[in-house]
C-alpha positions as CSV (number, residue, x, y, z in Angstrom):
1,M,-90.7,-68.1,-0.9
2,V,-89.8,-70.1,-4.0
3,G,-91.5,-70.0,-7.4
4,K,-92.7,-72.8,-9.5
5,K,-90.3,-75.5,-10.5
6,I,-90.2,-76.6,-14.2
7,S,-92.2,-79.8,-13.2
8,E,-95.0,-77.5,-12.0
9,I,-95.3,-75.5,-15.3
10,K,-96.8,-76.4,-18.6
11,V,-97.1,-74.7,-22.0
12,G,-100.0,-72.3,-22.0
13,D,-99.6,-71.2,-18.4
14,Q,-100.0,-67.4,-18.0
15,A,-99.6,-64.7,-15.4
16,S,-99.9,-60.9,-15.5
17,F,-99.3,-57.7,-13.5
18,Q,-100.9,-54.3,-14.0
19,K,-99.7,-50.9,-13.1
20,T,-100.5,-47.3,-13.9
21,I,-97.3,-45.5,-15.0
22,T,-97.0,-42.2,-13.2
23,E,-94.9,-39.1,-13.7
24,T,-93.1,-40.1,-10.5
25,D,-92.3,-43.5,-11.9
26,V,-90.7,-42.0,-15.0
27,Y,-88.6,-39.5,-13.0
28,L,-87.5,-42.2,-10.6
29,Y,-86.5,-44.4,-13.5
30,A,-84.7,-41.5,-15.1
31,G,-82.8,-40.8,-11.9
32,I,-81.8,-44.4,-11.3
33,T,-80.7,-45.1,-14.9
34,G,-79.3,-41.7,-15.8
35,D,-81.6,-41.7,-18.9
36,L,-82.6,-38.1,-18.9
37,N,-83.8,-38.0,-22.5
38,P,-86.1,-35.0,-23.0
39,A,-88.7,-37.3,-24.5
40,H,-89.3,-38.5,-21.0
41,I,-88.6,-35.5,-18.7
42,N,-89.0,-32.3,-20.7
43,E,-92.6,-31.5,-21.6
44,I,-91.9,-28.5,-23.8
45,S,-89.2,-30.4,-25.8
46,A,-91.4,-33.5,-26.0
47,Q,-94.4,-31.5,-27.4
48,G,-92.3,-30.9,-30.5
49,S,-91.5,-34.7,-30.9
50,L,-93.2,-37.4,-32.9
51,F,-95.3,-38.3,-29.8
52,K,-96.4,-34.7,-29.0
53,G,-95.7,-35.1,-25.3
54,R,-93.6,-37.0,-22.8
55,I,-93.6,-40.8,-22.8
56,A,-92.3,-43.4,-20.4
57,H,-89.0,-45.1,-21.0
58,G,-89.5,-48.3,-23.0
59,M,-87.4,-50.2,-20.6
60,L,-89.5,-49.0,-17.7
61,T,-92.4,-50.7,-19.4
62,A,-90.3,-53.8,-20.0
63,G,-89.5,-53.9,-16.3
64,L,-93.1,-54.9,-15.7
65,I,-92.4,-58.2,-17.4
66,S,-89.6,-58.8,-14.9
67,A,-92.2,-58.3,-12.1
68,V,-94.4,-61.1,-13.6
69,L,-91.5,-63.4,-14.1
70,G,-89.8,-62.8,-10.8
71,M,-92.9,-62.8,-8.6
72,Q,-95.5,-65.0,-10.3
73,L,-94.4,-67.2,-13.3
74,P,-92.2,-68.9,-12.6
75,G,-91.8,-66.6,-9.5
76,P,-89.2,-66.1,-6.8
77,G,-85.8,-67.7,-7.5
78,T,-86.2,-67.4,-11.3
79,I,-83.2,-66.4,-13.3
80,Y,-84.0,-64.0,-16.2
81,M,-81.6,-65.1,-19.0
82,G,-82.7,-63.1,-22.0
83,Q,-85.4,-61.0,-23.6
84,E,-86.3,-60.0,-27.1
85,L,-88.4,-56.8,-27.3
86,K,-90.3,-54.8,-29.8
87,F,-91.6,-51.4,-28.7
88,L,-94.8,-51.0,-30.7
89,A,-96.5,-47.9,-29.2
90,P,-95.7,-45.2,-26.7
91,V,-96.6,-45.4,-23.1
92,R,-97.9,-42.1,-21.8
93,F,-98.0,-40.8,-18.3
94,N,-101.0,-42.3,-16.4
95,D,-101.4,-45.2,-18.9
96,T,-102.4,-48.4,-17.1
97,I,-100.2,-51.2,-18.5
98,L,-101.0,-54.9,-18.3
99,A,-97.8,-57.1,-18.6
100,T,-98.7,-60.7,-19.5
101,V,-96.4,-63.7,-20.0
102,E,-97.3,-67.1,-21.4
103,V,-95.2,-70.2,-21.5
104,I,-94.6,-71.1,-25.1
105,E,-91.7,-73.6,-24.9
106,M,-90.0,-75.8,-22.3
107,N,-86.7,-77.5,-22.2
108,V,-86.9,-79.7,-19.1
109,E,-83.4,-81.2,-19.5
110,K,-81.8,-77.7,-19.4
111,N,-84.3,-76.2,-17.0
112,R,-85.2,-73.4,-19.4
113,I,-88.5,-71.9,-20.3
114,K,-89.5,-69.5,-23.1
115,L,-92.4,-67.2,-22.6
116,S,-94.2,-64.7,-24.9
117,T,-94.2,-61.3,-23.3
118,T,-96.8,-58.6,-24.0
119,C,-97.7,-55.3,-22.5
120,T,-101.0,-53.6,-23.4
121,N,-102.4,-50.3,-22.3
122,Q,-105.9,-49.5,-20.9
123,E,-107.3,-49.3,-24.5
124,G,-106.0,-52.8,-25.4
125,V,-103.2,-51.4,-27.6
126,V,-100.1,-53.7,-27.6
127,V,-97.2,-51.4,-26.6
128,L,-94.5,-54.0,-26.3
129,S,-94.1,-57.6,-27.3
130,G,-91.3,-60.2,-27.2
131,V,-90.0,-63.5,-25.9
132,A,-88.3,-64.1,-22.6
133,T,-86.0,-67.0,-21.6
134,V,-85.8,-67.9,-18.0
135,M,-84.5,-70.6,-15.7
136,P,-87.1,-71.5,-13.0
137,P,-85.9,-72.3,-9.5
138,K,-84.8,-75.9,-8.8
């Protein structure tokens, strides 16, 4: 399975992936990365925080962008070269996040694509935004 080559992509192309973030997802991510920040895993501690309860790791949410890039646009074989991110709102347990990418710039000679990256929750609130740079498969 191979994703789209640069010749098959145009500015404005979009793709998305949606997932509900569960408590299990957060605990698995914490275990894999070693990020055991109480904001993510300790409800009592998190209740006293700015967010008044546990939230998902920002990078767990950003990982949904990787799913879109690696599986859809451009797809399998894509090399993820860089990502600028802004975390704009918390992702809470059981939020359904829609990760969307859109091609905004192409450099055919260097085989590079820039995509806007956005994650929104079930209420339409943008929780993350940024720009990704990828190399589509040849």
